[in-house]
Each structure stands twice: as structure tokens, then as C-alpha cells.
C-alpha positions in Angstrom: 7.8 35.0 1.9 10.2 32.3 0.9 10.5 29.4 -1.4 11.7 25.9 -0.6 13.3 23.3 -2.9 13.9 19.6 -2.0 16.0 17.6 -4.4 16.6 13.8 -4.3 16.2 13.8 -0.5 16.7 10.5 1.3 16.4 9.5 5.0 17.8 6.2 6.4 17.7 4.7 9.8 20.5 2.2 9.5 19.6 -0.1 6.7 16.0 1.1 6.6 15.2 3.7 4.0 12.1 5.7 5.2 12.2 8.5 2.6 13.2 7.7 -1.0 14.3 10.3 -3.6 12.0 13.1 -2.5 11.8 16.0 -5.0 9.5 18.9 -4.3 9.2 22.7 -5.0 7.3 24.9 -2.6 6.6 28.4 -4.0 6.7 31.5 -2.0 3.5 32.1 -0.1 2.1 28.6 -0.8 0.1 26.5 1.7 1.4 23.0 1.1 0.0 20.0 2.9 1.8 16.6 3.2 -0.9 13.9 3.6 -0.8 10.2 3.9 -1.3 7.2 6.2 0.6 6.8 9.5 4.2 5.8 8.9 4.4 7.2 5.3 7.3 9.6 6.2 5.5 12.9 6.1 6.4 14.0 9.6 10.0 12.8 9.1 10.2 15.0 5.9 8.9 18.0 7.9 11.4 17.4 10.6 14.2 17.3 8.0 13.1 20.7 6.8 13.2 22.0 10.3 16.6 20.5 11.0 15.3 18.2 13.7 16.3 15.1 11.6 19.5 14.9 9.6 19.2 14.4 5.9 20.9 11.2 4.6 21.2 12.3 1.0 20.1 15.1 -1.4 19.6 18.8 -0.7 17.1 21.1 1.0 17.3 24.7 -0.2 15.6 27.7 1.4 15.6 30.8 -0.8 18.3 29.1 -2.9 20.6 28.4 0.0 21.4 24.8 1.0 20.4 24.3 4.7 21.3 20.6 5.1 23.8 21.4 7.8 22.3 24.7 9.1 21.4 24.8 12.8 17.7 24.5 13.3 17.6 27.8 15.2 19.2 29.6 12.2 17.2 28.1 9.4 14.4 30.8 9.5 11.7 28.2 10.1 9.2 27.9 13.0 7.5 24.7 13.9 4.1 24.1 15.6 3.8 20.6 17.1 1.0 18.3 17.7 1.5 18.8 21.5 1.2 22.5 22.4 4.6 22.4 24.3 3.6 25.4 26.5 5.4 26.1 29.7 2.7 25.7 32.4 4.3 28.3 34.9 4.4 31.0 32.2 1.6 33.3 31.1 0.4 33.3 27.5 2.5 36.5 26.8 5.6 34.9 28.3 5.1 31.7 26.3 4.7 33.6 23.1 7.7 35.8 23.7 10.0 33.1 25.2 12.1 32.4 22.0 12.6 36.1 21.5 13.8 36.4 25.2 16.3 33.6 24.6 17.7 35.5 21.7 18.1 38.5 23.9 15.7 40.7 22.0 14.9 44.1 23.6 11.8 43.9 26.0 10.0 46.6 23.9 10.4 44.5 20.7 9.2 41.4 22.5 6.1 43.2 23.8 5.3 44.7 20.4 5.6 41.4 18.6 3.6 39.5 21.2 0.8 42.1 21.1 0.7 42.0 17.3 0.5 38.2 17.2 -2.2 38.4 20.0 -4.3 40.7 17.8 -4.0 38.5 14.8 -5.0 35.4 16.8 -7.6 37.2 19.1 -5.6 36.4 22.2 -5.5 40.0 23.7 -7.7 39.2 26.6 -5.8 36.0 27.5 -2.2 37.3 27.7 -2.1 37.2 31.5 -3.5 33.7 31.8 -1.6 30.5 32.3 -2.0 27.5 30.0 -4.0 25.6 32.6 -6.7 28.2 32.3 -7.1 27.8 28.5 -9.1 25.5 26.2 -7.4 23.3 23.7 -8.1 25.7 20.8 -6.7 28.6 22.8 -3.6 26.6 23.6 -3.1 25.9 20.0 -3.4 29.5 19.1 -0.8 30.4 21.7 1.6 27.8 20.1 0.9 29.4 16.7 1.5 32.8 18.2 4.9 31.7 19.5 5.8 30.8 15.9 4.4 34.1 14.5 6.6 36.3 16.8 9.7 34.8 15.3 8.7 36.1 11.9 10.0 32.9 10.2 10.6 32.4 6.5 8.5 29.2 6.6 5.9 27.9 9.0 5.9 24.2 9.7 2.8 22.5 11.2 3.0 18.9 12.4 -0.6 17.6 12.8 -1.5 20.6 15.0 -5.2 19.9 15.3 -5.1 16.2 16.1 -5.7 16.7 19.8 -8.8 18.8 19.3 -12.4 17.5 19.2 -14.2 17.4 15.8 -16.1 20.7 16.1 -13.0 22.6 17.2 -10.9 21.1 14.5 -13.3 22.5 11.9 -13.1 25.9 13.5 -9.3 25.9 13.7 -9.1 24.8 10.1 -11.0 28.0 9.1 -8.7 30.1 11.4 -5.6 28.6 9.9 -6.8 29.3 6.4 -7.6 32.9 7.3 -4.2 33.3 9.1 -2.5 32.2 5.9 -4.4 34.8 3.8 -3.6 37.5 6.4 0.1 36.7 6.7 0.8 35.5 3.1 3.6 33.3 4.5 4.9 30.0 3.2 3.3 27.2 5.2 3.9 23.5 5.2 1.4 21.4 7.1 1.4 17.6 7.9 -1.8 15.7 8.5 -3.2 12.1 8.0 -6.7 13.7 7.6 -7.4 14.0 3.8 -10.4 16.3 4.5 -8.1 18.6 6.4 -5.7 18.5 3.5 -8.4 19.2 0.8 -9.8 22.2 2.7 -6.5 23.9 3.5 -4.0 23.2 0.7 -3.0 25.3 -2.2 -0.8 22.3 -3.1 -1.3 18.8 -1.8 1.5 16.2 -1.5 0.2 12.6 -1.2 2.8 10.3 0.4 3.0 6.5 0.9 5.8 4.2 1.8 8.4 7.0 1.9 7.6 8.1 -1.7 5.7 11.0 -3.1 2.7 9.5 -5.0 1.4 12.7 -6.5 1.6 16.5 -6.1 -1.1 19.0 -7.2 -4.1 21.1 -6.3 -6.6 19.2 -4.2 -9.3 19.0 -6.8 -6.9 18.0 -9.5 -5.8 15.0 -7.4 -9.4 14.2 -6.6 -10.5 14.3 -10.3 -7.4 13.1 -12.0 -5.4 10.7 -9.7 -2.2 9.1 -11.0 -2.7 5.7 -9.3 -5.0 3.7 -7.1 -3.4 4.8 -3.9 -4.1 8.5 -4.6 -7.6 7.7 -6.0 -8.5 5.7 -2.8 -6.9 8.0 -0.3 -8.3 11.3 -1.6 -12.1 11.6 -1.2 -14.7 10.6 1.4 -16.3 8.1 1.1 -13.5 6.1 -0.5 -13.5 5.4 -4.3 -15.0 2.1 -5.3 -12.6 -0.4 -7.0 -13.9 -3.2 -9.2 -11.8 -6.0 -10.7 -12.7 -6.5 -14.4 -11.5 -7.7 -17.8 -11.5 -5.7 -21.0 -14.1 -7.3 -23.3 -14.3 -4.9 -26.1 -12.8 -1.7 -27.5 -14.7 0.7 -29.7 -14.2 4.3 -30.8 -14.2 6.2 -27.5 -15.8 3.4 -25.6 -14.5 0.4 -23.6 -16.6 -2.6 -22.5 -15.5 -4.5 -19.4 -16.8 -7.6 -17.8 -16.7 -7.6 -13.9 -14.8 -10.4 -12.2 -17.0 -13.2 -10.9 -20.0 -12.0 -12.9 -21.5 -12.1 -16.4 -22.3 -8.4 -15.9 -20.7 -5.9 -18.2 -20.0 -2.2 -18.0 -19.6 0.2 -20.9 -17.8 3.5 -20.2 -16.0 6.4 -22.0 -12.3 5.8 -22.7 -10.1 6.3 -25.7 -8.7 2.8 -25.3 -5.0 3.8 -25.3 -2.9 1.3 -23.3 -5.7 -1.3 -23.2 -6.3 -4.6 -25.0 -9.0 -7.2 -25.1 -8.6 -9.7 -22.4 -6.5 -7.4 -20.2 -7.1 -7.5 -16.4 -7.8 -4.0 -15.0 -9.3 -2.3 -12.0 -12.1 0.1 -12.5 -12.6 3.0 -10.1 -15.7 5.1 -9.6 -16.5 7.5 -6.8 -19.6 6.9 -4.7 -21.2 10.2 -5.8 -20.9 9.1 -9.5 -23.3 6.2 -9.0 -27.1 6.7 -9.1 -29.6 4.4 -7.3 -33.1 3.6 -8.4 -35.8 1.0 -7.9 -35.9 0.2 -11.6 -33.4 -1.8 -13.6 -32.2 -1.5 -17.1 -29.5 -2.5 -19.6 -27.0 -0.2 -18.1 -27.6 -1.0 -14.4 -26.5 -3.5 -11.8 -28.6 -4.8 -8.9 -27.2 -3.8 -5.5 -28.0 -5.8 -2.4 -28.0 -3.2 0.4 -26.1 -4.4 3.5 -25.7 -1.2 5.6 -27.0 2.4 5.3 -25.5 5.5 6.9 -27.9 8.5 7.3 -25.7 11.6 7.1 -28.4 14.2 7.1 -28.2 15.9 3.7 -27.0 12.7 2.1 -27.2 8.9 2.6 -24.2 6.5 2.3 -25.4 3.1 1.0 -23.1 0.1 1.3 -23.9 -3.2 -0.6 -22.8 -5.8 -3.1 -23.3 -6.1 -6.8 -23.2 -9.4 -8.8 -19.9 -11.1 -8.4 -19.6 -10.1 -4.7 -17.9 -6.7 -5.3 -18.6 -4.3 -2.5 -19.9 -0.9 -3.6 -20.5 2.4 -1.7 -23.0 4.9 -3.1 -23.5 8.4 -1.9 -27.2 9.4 -2.5 -28.6 12.9 -2.0 -32.1 13.2 -0.8 -33.2 9.6 -1.2 -33.6 7.2 1.7 -33.0 3.4 1.5 -33.7 0.7 4.0 -31.2 -2.1 4.9 -31.7 -5.6 3.4 -33.3 -4.6 0.2 -32.3 -4.6 -3.4 -32.0 -1.5 -5.6 -30.3 -0.8 -9.0 -27.1 1.1 -9.6 -26.2 3.1 -12.7 -22.6 4.2 -13.1 -21.8 7.5 -14.8 -19.9 6.2 -17.9 -17.9 9.5 -18.1 -16.5 9.1 -14.5 -15.1 5.6 -14.6 -11.3 5.5 -14.2 -9.1 2.6 -15.3 -6.0 1.2 -13.5 -3.6 -1.5 -14.6 -2.5 -4.5 -12.4 0.3 -2.4 -10.9 -2.2 0.2 -9.7 -1.2 2.8 -12.3 -3.7 4.9 -14.1 -4.5 4.0 -17.7 -5.5 7.3 -19.2 -7.8 7.8 -22.2 -5.0 9.0 -24.5 
């Protein structure tokens, strides 16, 4: 197991800076997931660690040694790509042992390591097959096996499940989590799928615009985001954001008036960093809003526009006074389109963001 340290890393393509002042520590044995929208720089950062992209500034250290200029083959990392990159004329065993063969490892050593990786990945019965005879999930396991036989210090995964169908992706996520537990190796994984990130990561790195937005355990980022981008990106369905103005500050309570409406919302907040008349954005997750047929002083009417029946839950989309769109995740209840119900926000779950999208914490 090995640790990785990235300090003030930059990546430029000419005058375009695609990664800006990246600082990150990856502890030995951690499963770290880079997540963010397409074009945010996560794959570029992974390729810099692998040595497939040159670093424009800063340092990357593996076990304390600077590897900025180290040849990719000598870094002690193994990368699994989105495309399986298997040789179609070779068997599974030959594909898995190919890098060892290139390094002139003894045939007995190659056989032993391939057999060991095949047992870990349950590929023993497929070793004599060619890639054309395999399913997508089997091909991905062969690609992972090819990385395992190299016994790298760090495994790098670049969206390895994106070519699989939904059911197979769920299965492979579970297999990757079990593989990490079995090997105990340091793994860095790139995905644009925040559900994949939430389920796999020990540590999640949320990126946007070439900048790390927040680093932490998945549930910490979900419950305690630093800014609106992280709050909106982490979680399905997406967090609701409502424009508002601070109307009153009391001990432990804030009263806000929703934009375009006379409706007010009272919620728990220490008031630090807020002032009466200040424009803010309120955030609340769909599961923290209750629906009912009966109104009250702490409720808003919701005009339902669209309902998604998800089996164990129902996702209700509609508008509250002022035209703000709201999504509510309801468990057990069923609601029809084109009717009006009432929403009740959990006052302890409302988050506050300033006009720059930064979180305004309670104190």
C-alpha cells in the first residue's frame, strides 16, 4: 500500500489552464474518487498521476518520492481505462500477462500471477477464451486483472464502468468495492456519476472548472457541503435552491422571504454572517420536504407539474408561490399530476448560501 501527495499542481494547454493549484493527500489503502461534470479536469489529473500527461507546475509524490518526470512504466501505478483495450487475438490469460511478458518476467511467475488474479476476479474458467467471446463485464474484469498482475503501488481507474449497462454497472460497483477490501490497495477512481462516487469512495474529491471544490467522506459532503456546486452535484434528486431575502434574525432562528412571493420561511440558523435585507439562496434536499393535503402556517402550496413513480418512492416536481421549482421525494404516498398539495420544509435541514454560492454556516 502506498500514499500519494499532490501539491500546487497545475496543467496548462498553451494559455488555457485546465487544472489550478490542485492540493490533495491520498492515504495508503484509501479508495479515493474524483467526481465532477465532463470537462472539469478529473481525467486530466488522473493521467498526470499516471504520467500520461505532463505536469505544468507543482509536485506529485508517491511514497514521498517526486514522480513528476518519472517514466509512466516506472511509477508503480497501473491504469484501467474506459475502453477495455484488450488484444483481440490473445486469450484472457495472454492479455492479463502481457505487461509481465514485455518486462521479460519468467513464464512461471507470469502463470502464477495470472492464476492468482483470475481467482480473485473469478476468471479461472475464461482464461483460454478470446475477448470476442466475453461479455462487457468479463472484459472489464480482464482489464482489472491485467492491472492486478503488475502489483502496482496505486490503481488508477478512468470511468471503467461507463460502457456497461445499468444493471451490470451496479454489479461491477459491488465487485470493485469487494476487490478493494480484498487487496487493501490504494485506488483512485474517476467518474462523472455521483451515485458511483457515493457508493465506492472512502474519500470523495468534487471538482469543477479545474478546481477542487471539496474533499471529504461522501456523507460529509452530502450533509455539510461547502458551496452550492457541491450541494447541487452530490445527491439524487438534486438539492432545491430558492432565492430569498433575510427578513428577520432571532436567537437560533432566521426568517426569510422567498423571492417573487410574500411567503416566508423560518428555519434554524445561528445567524452568523447574515443581516436583515441580505440576498441569499436557501438549499433543501427533496427528502427533507414533506407533502400533505392540508395547509398551515409553516407550509407552502405546491402546484404539481410532473410525478415520477420510482417504486418505493415518488419524486414530485412542481412550483411554489413566486414560481420557484421544487422537487420533493415522498415515500409511500402517491400524488397525481395537475393538483395542488402543501409542502412543509424541515427547518433543521435548510442550508444558506451567499450570492457567490458559498455556504453561510450557523456559527
